[in-house]
N, C-alpha and C positions, 0 to 999 in steps of 0.2 A: 745801689749793689751788684744788677744785670744790666743795667747800664755801666759799667767799669768793668765785669765781667766782657760784657760784648766789644771794647771795647779793646780791652786786653788781646782776647781771642781775633781781631779784627787784624789789630798793629802785629802778633804774633804770628799769625795766615802771613800776611803781608811781609811780613823777614823772610818766614821761612820761604815762602813763593821763590822770594828774590835770593835767598841762598842758594833755592836749586838750578837755580839757571843762571844763574851766574856761577857755583862749584862746575856745571857740563861745561864751561868754554875756559876758568883758570887751575882748578884744580893740574899741581903738579907733583908726581913719586917724593915718599918722603927716603932716605935712606935707611937702608935692613940697620934698626938700633942693635949693638953687639954691645949691651951693657942691659942691666935691671934697669937704670933711673929715667927719672923721667922725660916723656915728651913734654921742654914746655912750650906754651902760646900766648898770644901778643892776642887784642881786642883787634879786629881786620883780620884776623891768620885767616886762614879758610886748610880744612882736614877734613881726609877721602882715607875710610878704612879699607886699608891694603885688600884686592880680591872680593869688593863688593860693591856695588855703587854705591850708595851711605854718603852723603855727604853733609860738613859740618862747621857750622862757623862761629863767631868768637867776637860777641857784641854789645854794646853794654844798654840795657832793659835797664828801667824804674830805679837805675840809678844801681845797681850791679854785673860786672861784666855774668852774661851766660852763654853756654853752650846750642845750638838750634841746631840741632841734624834731620836734614829730608833723601828719601830717594830720590832722584833725576825723576822731572817733571816726563810726562804728565803725571800729576801728584794722586788726582781722582785717585782713590780706594790705598790711597798708604799714608804710612804712620809717618810723625815728627812727634820730634823729644825738644825740649824745652827745659835743659836743666841749672840752676845755681846753686850756692852753697848753703841755699836752704832752703829752697823749691824744686818741685819739675813735675810735669807738664805734658802731658802727652793727647795728642790730637788726632785723630782719621779725617782725610782731606774726604766731602762729598762729593767737589769738584775742583778745576785749579785756583779757585778762590775763597771756598768757603771751606769752612774745619769746622768738628766738633771737638770737641773734649773730649775724651774717656779718662784723661786719669789722671788726677792730680792729689800730690802731697806734698806735706811740710815739713822739717827734720825743726822739733823742738831742742835737741839736745847738740853735745859739741860729736863734732864729724868726729872719726877714725879715720885710719889710710890703713893698706893692708899690704904689706911689708913680708918679700921672700924670706924665706926664713924662720921666721916668727909667730 
């Protein structure tokens, strides 16, 4: 179990670092949404939250689509998040290549969504 978690952490750290580095060069501004419709992204897409330095990427990990979000390099002292339909993992970077898992959770029941006016 510890080895599997270590491999998962190493993979997440490598992916987060790669996304952060790639995101600093590739991020393009998104047009402002005029409706409350969700923005649909696909595997391989990069996202930057307006007026922040947070970059997110949509990846395929362990057979599931996930969103990984990180701050731009240097990563030391920053946090990153990996989210799927059923799991969330939050890490704090000890260096640019090493992170410690600080929070993990699994959703066991069906998901719900927030809707305007509901």
